[in-house]
C-alpha positions in Angstrom: -1.7 -13.4 26.8 -1.3 -17.1 27.1 1.7 -18.9 25.5 1.8 -21.3 22.6 1.1 -24.3 24.8 -2.6 -23.5 25.1 -3.0 -23.3 21.3 -0.9 -26.5 20.8 -3.0 -28.4 23.3 -6.2 -27.3 21.5 -4.8 -28.4 18.2 -3.5 -31.8 19.5 -7.1 -32.5 20.6 -8.1 -33.1 17.0 -4.7 -33.5 15.3 -2.2 -35.5 17.3 0.2 -35.3 14.4 0.4 -31.5 14.4 3.9 -30.1 13.9 4.4 -28.6 17.3 7.8 -27.1 16.4 6.2 -25.3 13.4 3.5 -23.7 15.5 6.0 -22.6 18.2 8.3 -21.0 15.6 5.3 -19.2 14.0 4.3 -18.0 17.5 7.8 -16.7 18.3 8.2 -15.1 14.9 4.8 -13.3 14.9 5.3 -12.2 18.5 8.8 -10.8 17.7 7.5 -9.0 14.5 4.6 -7.4 16.4 6.7 -6.5 19.5 5.9 -3.0 20.7 2.7 -2.8 18.7 -0.5 -2.2 20.6 -4.2 -2.5 19.8 -6.6 0.4 20.6 -7.8 -1.7 23.6 -4.3 -1.4 25.1 -3.5 -5.1 24.6 -0.4 -6.2 22.7 -1.2 -6.4 19.0 -0.2 -10.1 18.8 -3.2 -11.1 20.9 -5.3 -10.6 17.7 -3.4 -13.1 15.5 -3.4 -15.5 18.5 -7.2 -15.3 18.8 -7.7 -15.7 15.1 -5.6 -18.9 15.3 -7.6 -20.2 18.2 -10.9 -19.6 16.4 -9.6 -21.5 13.4 -8.3 -24.3 15.7 -11.8 -24.6 17.1 -12.9 -25.3 13.5 -10.2 -28.1 13.3 -8.1 -26.5 10.6 -4.7 -27.7 9.5 -1.3 -26.5 10.6 -0.7 -24.3 7.5 -3.9 -22.4 8.2 -3.0 -21.8 11.8 0.5 -20.6 11.0 -1.1 -18.3 8.5 -3.4 -16.9 11.2 -0.4 -16.2 13.5 1.5 -14.4 10.7 -1.3 -12.9 8.6 -0.5 -9.3 9.6 3.3 -9.5 9.6 3.9 -8.7 6.0 1.4 -5.8 6.0 2.2 -4.3 9.4 5.8 -5.2 10.3 9.2 -5.3 8.7 8.6 -8.9 7.7 8.7 -9.7 3.9 7.1 -12.5 1.9 10.5 -13.9 1.0 11.3 -14.1 4.7 8.1 -15.9 5.6 8.7 -18.3 2.7 12.2 -19.0 3.9 11.1 -19.7 7.4 7.7 -21.4 6.9 7.5 -22.7 3.3 5.9 -21.7 0.1 2.4 -22.8 1.1 2.3 -20.6 4.2 3.8 -17.7 2.3 1.2 -17.9 -0.4 -1.6 -18.0 2.2 -0.2 -15.0 4.1 0.2 -13.1 0.8 -3.4 -13.9 -0.2 -4.8 -12.7 3.2 -2.6 -9.5 3.0 -4.0 -8.6 -0.4 -7.6 -9.1 0.7 -6.9 -6.9 3.7 -6.0 -4.0 1.4 -9.2 -4.3 -0.6 -12.1 -2.0 -0.3 -15.1 -4.3 -0.9 -17.9 -1.9 0.3 -19.2 0.9 -1.8 -19.7 0.4 -5.5 -18.3 1.1 -9.0 -15.4 -0.2 -11.0 -13.0 -0.5 -8.1 -15.4 -2.6 -6.0 -16.1 -4.9 -8.9 -12.4 -5.3 -9.6 -11.8 -6.0 -5.9 -14.5 -8.6 -5.9 -12.9 -10.3 -8.9 -9.6 -10.4 -7.0 -11.4 -11.8 -3.9 -12.9 -14.7 -6.0 -9.5 -15.3 -7.7 -7.9 -15.7 -4.3 -10.7 -18.0 -3.2 -10.3 -20.1 -6.3 -6.6 -20.6 -5.6 -7.0 -21.6 -2.0 -10.2 -21.4 0.1 -8.2 -21.3 3.3 -7.4 -17.6 2.5 -11.1 -16.6 2.9 -11.4 -18.8 6.1 -8.5 -16.8 7.7 -10.0 -13.5 6.4 -13.5 -14.3 7.7 -12.1 -15.3 11.1 -9.9 -12.2 11.2 -13.0 -10.1 10.6 -15.0 -11.9 13.3 -12.4 -11.2 15.9 -12.1 -7.5 14.8 -15.9 -7.2 15.1 -15.8 -8.7 18.6 -13.3 -6.0 19.7 -14.8 -3.1 17.5 -15.9 -1.1 20.5 -12.4 0.3 21.0 -12.5 2.0 17.5 -13.7 5.5 16.9 -17.5 5.6 16.2 -17.2 6.5 12.5 -14.8 3.6 11.9 -17.0 1.3 13.8 -19.9 2.2 11.5 -17.8 1.8 8.3 -16.5 -1.6 9.4 -20.0 -2.7 10.4 -21.6 -1.7 7.1 -18.8 -3.5 5.1 -19.2 -6.6 7.3 -23.0 -6.6 7.0 -22.8 -6.1 3.2 -19.9 -8.4 2.3 -18.5 -10.6 5.0 -21.6 -11.9 6.7 -23.3 -13.0 3.5 -20.1 -14.5 2.3 -19.8 -16.5 5.5 -23.3 -17.7 5.0 -22.6 -18.6 1.3 -19.6 -20.6 2.6 -22.0 -22.6 4.8 -20.6 -21.0 8.1 -24.0 -20.0 9.4 -22.9 -19.6 13.0 -20.3 -17.0 11.9 -22.8 -15.2 9.7 -25.3 -14.9 12.5 -22.7 -13.6 14.9 -21.3 -11.1 12.4 -24.8 -9.8 11.7 -25.6 -9.4 15.3 -22.3 -7.6 16.0 -23.0 -5.3 13.1 -26.6 -4.8 14.4 -25.2 -3.6 17.8 -23.2 -0.9 16.0 -25.7 0.2 13.3 -28.9 0.0 15.2 -28.1 -0.2 19.0 -31.5 1.1 20.0 -33.4 -1.6 18.2 -31.1 -4.3 19.5 -31.4 -3.2 23.1 -35.2 -3.1 22.7 -35.2 -6.7 21.6 -32.9 -7.8 24.4 -35.3 -6.2 26.9 -38.2 -8.1 25.3 -36.2 -11.3 25.7 -35.6 -10.5 29.4 -39.3 -9.8 30.0 -40.3 -13.0 28.2 -37.9 -15.1 30.3 -39.1 -13.5 33.5 -42.7 -14.3 32.6 -42.2 -17.8 31.2 -39.2 -19.1 33.1 -36.6 -21.3 31.5 -38.8 -22.3 28.5 -35.8 -23.6 26.5 -34.9 -26.2 29.2 -38.4 -27.4 29.6 -39.1 -27.8 25.9 -35.8 -29.5 25.4 -36.7 -32.0 28.1 -40.0 -32.6 26.4 -38.3 -33.4 23.0 -35.8 -35.7 24.7 -38.6 -37.6 26.3 -40.4 -38.0 23.0 -37.3 -39.2 21.2 -36.4 -41.7 24.0 -39.9 -43.2 23.8 -39.4 -43.7 20.1 -36.0 -45.3 20.7 -34.1 -42.6 18.8 -30.5 -41.8 20.1 -30.0 -38.1 19.7 -28.7 -35.0 21.3 -31.1 -32.0 21.8 -30.1 -28.4 22.2 -32.1 -25.2 22.2 -31.5 -21.5 22.1 -33.3 -18.2 21.7 -32.7 -16.6 18.3 -30.2 -13.8 18.0 -31.5 -10.2 18.1 -30.7 -9.4 14.5 -32.5 -12.6 13.3 -35.6 -11.6 15.2 -35.4 -8.0 14.0 -35.0 -9.1 10.3 -38.1 -11.3 10.6 -40.1 -8.4 12.2 -39.0 -6.2 9.3 -39.8 -8.8 6.6 -43.2 -9.7 8.0 -43.9 -6.1 9.1 -45.1 -7.3 12.5 -44.3 -6.3 16.1 -42.4 -8.4 18.6 -45.6 -9.5 20.4 -46.9 -11.1 17.2 -43.6 -12.9 16.4 -43.9 -16.6 17.0 -40.8 -18.7 16.5 -38.1 -17.0 18.5 -37.0 -20.3 20.0 -35.0 -22.8 18.0 -34.1 -26.4 18.8 -31.7 -28.8 17.2 -31.9 -32.6 17.2 -28.6 -34.3 16.1 -29.2 -38.1 15.6 -26.5 -40.6 16.3 -25.9 -44.3 15.4 -25.7 -46.4 12.3 -29.1 -45.4 11.0 -28.8 -41.7 11.8 -30.3 -40.5 8.5 -33.3 -42.7 8.9 -33.6 -41.6 12.5 -33.9 -38.0 11.3 -37.2 -38.8 9.6 -38.3 -41.0 12.5 -37.6 -38.1 14.9 -39.6 -35.8 12.6 -42.6 -38.2 12.8 -42.2 -38.4 16.6 -42.2 -34.6 17.0 -45.2 -34.2 14.7 -47.1 -36.8 16.5 -46.5 -35.1 19.8 -47.0 -31.4 18.7 -49.1 -29.8 16.0 -47.1 -28.8 12.9 -47.4 -25.3 11.6 -48.6 -25.6 7.9 -46.2 -24.5 5.2 -43.2 -24.4 7.5 -41.6 -27.8 6.6 -38.4 -28.0 4.5 -36.5 -31.1 3.6 -32.9 -30.1 3.0 -31.7 -33.7 3.4 -33.3 -34.9 0.1 -32.6 -31.5 -1.5 -29.5 -30.1 0.1 -28.5 -26.4 -0.3 -25.7 -25.7 -2.8 -23.3 -25.1 0.1 -23.8 -28.6 1.4 -26.3 -27.8 4.2 -28.5 -30.7 5.0 -31.3 -30.8 7.7 -35.0 -31.2 8.2 -36.7 -28.0 9.3 -40.2 -27.9 10.9 -42.1 -25.5 13.1 -44.5 -26.8 15.8 -46.7 -25.5 18.5 -44.9 -26.8 21.6 -45.3 -26.5 25.4 -47.9 -23.9 26.5 -48.6 -23.1 22.8 -45.1 -21.7 22.2 -44.2 -21.8 18.5 -40.7 -23.3 18.1 -38.5 -24.2 15.1 -36.9 -27.6 15.1 -33.9 -28.6 13.0 -33.1 -32.4 12.7 -29.8 -33.7 11.2 -27.1 -36.3 11.7 -23.7 -35.6 13.3 -22.0 -35.4 9.9 -24.6 -33.0 8.6 -24.3 -31.0 11.8 -20.5 -30.6 11.2 -21.1 -29.2 7.7 -24.0 -27.0 9.0 -21.7 -25.5 11.7 -18.4 -25.3 9.8 -19.5 -25.0 6.1 -16.5 -25.0 3.8 -14.2 -25.4 6.9 -15.5 -28.9 7.2 -13.8 -29.6 3.8 -10.5 -28.8 5.4 -11.1 -30.0 8.9 -8.8 -32.6 10.5 -9.6 -35.5 12.9 -7.0 -37.7 14.5 -4.3 -36.1 12.4 -5.9 -36.6 8.9 -8.4 -34.8 6.8 -11.8 -35.6 8.2 -13.3 -36.4 4.8 -16.9 -35.5 5.6 -19.0 -36.8 2.7 -21.4 -34.0 2.9 -18.8 -31.2 2.9 -18.9 -29.2 -0.4 -15.9 -27.6 -2.0 -17.4 -24.4 -3.3 -14.8 -23.9 -6.1 -17.6 -24.6 -8.6 -19.6 -21.7 -7.2 -16.5 -19.5 -7.2 -15.8 -20.4 -10.8 -19.4 -19.6 -11.7 -19.2 -16.2 -10.1 -15.8 -15.5 -11.8 -17.4 -16.5 -15.1 -20.1 -13.9 -14.4 -17.4 -11.3 -14.3 -16.1 -12.2 -17.7 -19.6 -12.4 -19.2 -21.0 -9.2 -17.7 -20.9 -6.2 -20.0 -20.4 -3.8 -17.1 -19.1 -3.7 -13.5 -22.6 -3.0 -12.3 -23.9 -6.2 -13.9 -21.1 -8.2 -12.3 -21.8 -6.7 -8.8 -25.5 -7.4 -9.2 -24.8 -11.0 -10.1 -22.4 -11.5 -7.2 -24.8 -10.0 -4.6 -27.7 -12.0 -6.0 -25.6 -15.2 -5.4 -24.6 -14.1 -1.9 -27.7 -12.7 -0.4 -30.4 -15.2 -1.2 -31.8 -18.4 0.2 -33.0 -21.2 -2.1 -36.2 -22.8 -3.2 -36.5 -26.2 -5.0 -38.9 -26.6 -7.9 -39.6 -29.5 -10.2 -39.8 -30.0 -14.0 -42.7 -32.1 -15.3 -40.2 -35.0 -15.6 -39.4 -34.7 -11.9 -35.9 -33.0 -12.2 -35.1 -30.6 -9.4 -34.2 -27.0 -10.3 -32.5 -24.9 -7.5 -33.4 -21.2 -7.5 -33.0 -18.3 -5.2 -35.9 -17.2 -3.1 -38.1 -14.8 -5.1 -37.3 -16.5 -8.4 -40.0 -16.6 -11.1 -40.9 -19.1 -13.9 -38.6 -17.0 -16.2 -35.7 -17.8 -13.8 -36.7 -21.4 -13.9 -36.6 -21.4 -17.7 -33.2 -19.8 -17.9 -31.9 -22.2 -15.2 -32.8 -25.1 -17.6 -31.2 -23.5 -20.7 -30.7 -20.1 -22.1 -32.4 -21.0 -25.3 -35.5 -22.1 -23.3 -35.5 -18.8 -21.5 -35.3 -16.8 -24.7 -38.3 -18.7 -26.2 -40.6 -18.5 -23.1 -44.1 -17.3 -23.8 -45.9 -18.6 -20.7 -45.7 -21.0 -17.7 -47.8 -23.4 -15.7 -47.2 -23.8 -12.0 -48.7 -26.9 -10.5 -50.7 -27.4 -13.6 -52.3 -24.0 -13.6 -51.4 -21.1 -16.0 -49.4 -18.4 -14.0 -48.0 -15.0 -14.9 -44.3 -15.0 -15.6 -43.7 -12.7 -12.6 -45.1 -15.3 -10.1 -42.8 -15.9 -7.2 -42.1 -19.6 -6.9 -42.3 -21.6 -3.7 -40.6 -24.8 -2.5 -41.9 -28.0 -4.1 -43.9 -26.5 -6.9 -43.9 -28.1 -10.4 -43.2 -25.7 -13.2 -43.8 -26.2 -16.9 -42.4 -23.7 -19.4 -44.4 -22.9 -22.6 -42.1 -21.9 -25.5 -42.5 -20.6 -29.1 -39.8 -20.5 -31.7 -40.5 -16.9 -32.7 -40.4 -15.6 -29.1 -37.6 -13.3 -27.9 -36.7 -11.7 -24.6 -38.5 -8.5 -23.6 -36.9 -5.5 -21.9 -39.5 -5.8 -19.0 -38.1 -9.2 -18.2 -35.0 -7.6 -16.5 -37.3 -6.5 -13.6 -39.1 -9.8 -13.4 -36.2 -12.3 -13.0 -34.2 -12.7 -9.7 -31.1 -14.6 -10.8 -27.9 -13.1 -12.1 -27.8 -15.8 -14.8 -31.2 -14.8 -16.2 -30.5 -11.1 -16.0 -27.2 -11.5 -17.9 -28.7 -13.7 -20.6 -31.6 -11.3 -21.2 -29.3 -8.3 -21.4 -27.0 -10.1 -23.9 -30.0 -11.0 -26.0 -31.5 -7.5 -25.9 -28.1 -6.0 -26.8 -27.7 -8.4 -29.7 -31.2 -7.5 -31.0 -30.5 -3.8 -30.7 -27.2 -4.4 -32.5 -28.9 -6.4 -35.3 -31.4 -3.6 -35.7 -28.7 -1.0 -35.9 -26.9 -3.1 -38.5 -30.0 -3.4 -40.7 -30.7 0.3 -40.5 -27.0 1.2 -41.1 -26.9 -1.0 -44.2 -30.0 0.8 -45.6 -28.6 4.3 -44.8 -25.3 3.3 -46.5 -27.1 2.0 -49.6 -28.9 5.2 -50.0 -25.7 7.3 -49.6 -23.8 5.1 -52.0 -26.5 5.3 -54.6 -26.6 9.1 -54.3 -22.8 9.2 -55.0 -23.1 6.8 -57.9 -21.4 3.9 -56.1 -22.4 0.3 -55.2 -22.8 -0.5 -51.5 -20.9 -3.9 -51.3 -19.6 -5.9 -48.4 -16.1 -5.4 -49.7 -16.6 -1.6 -49.6 -17.8 -1.7 -46.0 -14.9 -3.9 -45.0 -12.4 -1.6 -46.7 -13.9 1.5 -44.9 -14.1 -0.1 -41.5 -10.4 0.2 -40.5 -9.8 3.8 -41.6 -12.8 4.8 -39.6 -11.7 2.9 -36.5 -14.0 -0.1 -36.6 -13.0 -3.8 -36.3 -15.1 -5.0 -39.2 -18.0 -4.1 -41.5 -20.7 -5.2 -39.0 -19.3 -2.8 -36.4 -19.2 0.0 -38.9 -22.8 -0.6 -40.1 -24.0 -0.8 -36.5 -22.4 2.6 -35.8 -24.1 4.1 -38.9 -27.4 2.7 -37.7 -26.8 4.1 -34.2 -26.0 7.5 -35.6 -22.5 7.3 -34.3 -21.0 7.9 -37.8 -22.6 9.4 -41.0 -22.8 7.3 -44.1 -21.1 10.1 -46.0 -18.0 9.5 -43.9 -17.8 6.0 -45.4 -17.8 7.5 -48.9 -15.1 10.0 -48.0 -12.9 7.3 -46.5 -13.2 5.2 -49.7 -13.1 8.0 -52.3 -11.4 11.1 -50.9 -11.7 12.8 -54.3 -15.5 12.9 -53.8 -15.2 14.7 -50.4 -14.5 18.2 -51.8 -12.3 20.0 -54.2 -10.7 22.5 -51.8 -7.2 21.1 -52.3 -7.5 21.8 -56.0 -7.1 25.5 -55.4 -3.4 24.9 -54.4 -1.0 25.6 -57.4 0.4 22.3 -58.7 4.1 21.5 -58.7 5.7 22.0 -62.1 7.1 19.0 -63.8 10.7 20.4 -63.9 10.5 21.0 -60.1 9.0 17.7 -59.0 12.3 16.3 -57.6 14.7 18.2 -55.4 18.4 17.1 -55.4 19.8 17.0 -59.0 22.2 19.8 -60.0 20.6 22.7 -61.9 20.0 21.8 -65.5 20.3 18.0 -64.9 17.3 16.1 -66.4 15.7 13.4 -64.4 13.3 10.5 -65.2 11.4 7.9 -63.1 12.8 4.4 -63.3 10.4 2.1 -65.3 11.3 -0.8 -63.0 9.6 0.6 -59.9 7.8 3.8 -61.1 8.1 5.7 -57.9 5.5 8.4 -57.0 5.6 11.4 -54.6 5.4 10.3 -51.0 7.7 7.3 -51.5 11.4 7.6 -50.6 13.6 7.8 -53.6 17.3 7.7 -54.6 18.9 8.8 -57.9 21.4 6.9 -60.2 23.3 9.0 -62.7 23.7 7.9 -66.4 25.9 9.5 -69.0 23.6 11.4 -71.4 20.5 10.5 -69.5 20.8 12.6 -66.4 19.4 11.1 -63.2 17.0 8.2 -63.0 14.9 8.1 -59.7 14.3 4.7 -58.1 12.2 3.8 -55.1 14.4 3.2 -52.1 13.3 -0.5 -52.0 13.7 -1.1 -55.7 15.5 -4.5 -56.3 17.5 -3.0 -59.2 19.5 -0.8 -56.9 21.4 -3.9 -55.9 23.1 -3.7 -59.3 24.7 -0.3 -58.3 25.8 -1.3 -54.8 29.5 -1.1 -55.7 29.1 2.2 -57.7 28.3 4.6 -54.8 29.7 7.6 -56.8 26.7 7.3 -59.1 24.2 7.6 -56.2 22.3 10.9 -55.7 20.2 11.9 -52.7 16.7 12.9 -54.0 13.5 14.2 -52.5 10.0 14.9 -53.9 8.8 18.4 -53.8 6.5 18.8 -50.8 3.7 20.6 -52.8 0.6 19.2 -54.5 1.5 17.2 -57.7 -0.8 16.8 -60.6 -2.0 13.3 -61.5 0.8 12.6 -64.1 2.7 9.7 -62.6 1.8 6.5 -64.4 1.8 3.3 -62.2 1.3 -0.1 -63.8 -1.5 -2.2 -62.1 -2.5 -5.7 -62.8 -6.1 -6.7 -62.0 -8.2 -9.9 -62.4 -11.8 -9.1 -63.1 -15.0 -11.1 -63.8 -15.8 -11.6 -67.5 -19.3 -10.1 -67.3 -21.0 -7.3 -69.1 -20.3 -3.8 -67.7 -17.6 -4.9 -65.3 -14.6 -3.3 -67.1 -16.6 -0.1 -67.7 -17.6 0.1 -64.0 -13.9 -0.3 -62.9 -12.7 2.4 -65.4 -15.5 4.7 -64.0 -14.3 4.0 -60.5 -10.7 5.0 -61.4 -12.0 8.2 -63.0 -14.2 9.1 -60.0 -11.1 8.6 -57.8 -9.4 11.4 -59.8 -7.0 9.2 -61.8 -6.5 8.7 -65.5 -5.9 5.5 -67.4 -2.9 6.0 -69.7 -2.8 2.5 -71.2 -4.9 -0.7 -70.9 -3.7 -4.2 -72.0 -5.4 -7.6 -71.9 -2.8 -10.0 -70.6 -5.0 -13.1 -70.4 -8.7 -13.8 -71.2 -10.7 -16.7 -69.9 -14.4 -17.5 -70.2 -14.9 -16.4 -66.6 -12.1 -13.9 -65.9 -9.9 -11.3 -67.6 -6.4 -10.4 -66.4 -5.7 -6.8 -67.4 -2.6 -4.5 -67.1 -3.4 -0.8 -66.8 -1.1 2.2 -66.4 -2.9 4.6 -64.1 -1.8 8.2 -63.6 -1.8 9.3 -60.0 -0.6 12.3 -57.9 1.2 10.5 -55.0 1.3 7.4 -53.0 -1.8 8.2 -51.0 -3.7 8.8 -54.3 -2.4 5.5 -55.6 -3.8 3.7 -52.5 -7.1 5.5 -52.8 -7.4 4.4 -56.5 -6.5 0.8 -55.7 -9.0 0.8 -52.9 -11.7 2.1 -55.2 -11.0 -0.7 -57.6 -10.5 -3.4 -55.1 -13.8 -2.9 -53.3 -15.7 -3.8 -56.4 -17.3 -7.2 -55.9 -16.2 -8.4 -59.4 -12.5 -7.7 -58.8 -10.8 -10.9 -57.8 -7.2 -9.6 -57.4 -5.3 -6.4 -57.8 -1.6 -5.6 -57.4 1.0 -3.0 -58.3 3.6 -4.3 -60.8 7.2 -3.6 -59.6 10.7 -4.3 -61.0 11.2 -7.6 -62.7 7.8 -9.0 -61.9 
């Protein structure tokens, strides 16, 4: 293993201001922490962090990221702690190391709630600092390069996770070179036979055709030179997995596959962007363009910042080749993706104007987690965002709408606005009516036809391709189902209330919601409509007396035995100031000639006897069933309308209580204020009676009169 000088020399090539001392200290600390640890290959374990740091240095990353790479396994695999790392290398490095450590412990493959939660943590880490994912992706790349030393079953598990999660994520971060290499490394593990077959075909092709790449490259250079365009030309044969995927997608054999060669033209000079289009014209004049294979990602860049012109032509000897044309700045973004946002040049951040900070995308995906009604929906939305390429379509006004490949006019409508999507009834593609399930292609103009009365259909879920559209449709369908359940529940409740001689009012539903475990009346009605709770349960919750009379079979407590505590033969009475009822805590106060008077424990009048503790008596209500004989004064304000008072008196009677006295305290043209002494069994009965009165729509206020009120 080489020493820190090689790494420092690599870094100084793009960052002369690098903190050489910091890198040396990180190297020494990491090497000491991993001392004695070995990889399965037999190499010292510290060779892995060093290679991760070298790969990041090749992407021109800053010192903090390189130090994180050197230390990224110390907290997880050695006796080092986060506090120790922070003390030695600062808060920034400690946060980055901590972020990478947490990602390493996550299981991102598989499915279910745990995977969804781990994805959420992944995107939270990315939103805090994107360098965490850069280190993690590079860590995974080096592990995949050395995977052959692992047991076969672990190789397969790592390869599947990488193919499913890390390779698409690298692509979404704009690091296409890393995505392609990760995919090919996984391909070698998961389908080695197919990969070896393609490599043999490559060898056969090269033996038959010679060095085709060099010859075609020279042809392109000659054409550009004649056009006076300064550019650098490079070519390569495509990776085995890329070839295999195209064979699978097009369902064709290797012999029928055309564009297995790819060439890149990187223009230089002051007019580099203009030279891209000039180079495209020169290539098309020299070779025949393949129809339908041109893409302009310069005028319409991908969301990860990728810009380039793509064309496919029939080159030397009829060979079909793909040509990508871009400027040097565009090339840096195409190669490094998000890393270009952090890259350094001459000791300062490079500041590439085409580099995109994907925090907006990360925030969008994180929002999807919050909006999704289930973990499955969230995982679906994330994978749709990660796995697809893009097409660019136009509105009739010329606005560009970016969509994933395979998107439909419905996706287009929801991309404009959720309201437009909900009201869609048809679409025109390039001026012609088209089914809503039509797969859109680059450059098409789409016009959405809407109607106010339209609503999403359940079949739309299978038509759309974007997570945004799927989530919006599911929410709308769920809301519609809920509205239907509420309507049905209201009708079922109305019938049940009418059969019991009650009025089905909103106040009644609100009062019943809490006892039955629902947040509000709408949730309760939806549950009734969905057959989750019977309407009769609502009546039982509001009027327990109507449920059944089984409790009446229990022998009532005699009046003389209602209170336990006074000496035998001592008479007792209820204090008129608080009128306590069974179920409430009570205390007695003795009076000469009057026996014991029972007060509620919170009665304000007890303060008058605070200094006369000898008069206090500990009292308890008999635990049995009491008859409805305890009068409690209530004050109610009711509407001055015909039949209101009679209806309220009926409600009190149906609740099993008796009105002992009724007094009109105040009369107004619109309201009466009435005082009524209602006889109840206990405190629960009192609450039931008050609830039966209060739920009447014409009762404006109701309260129990206590003490000196």
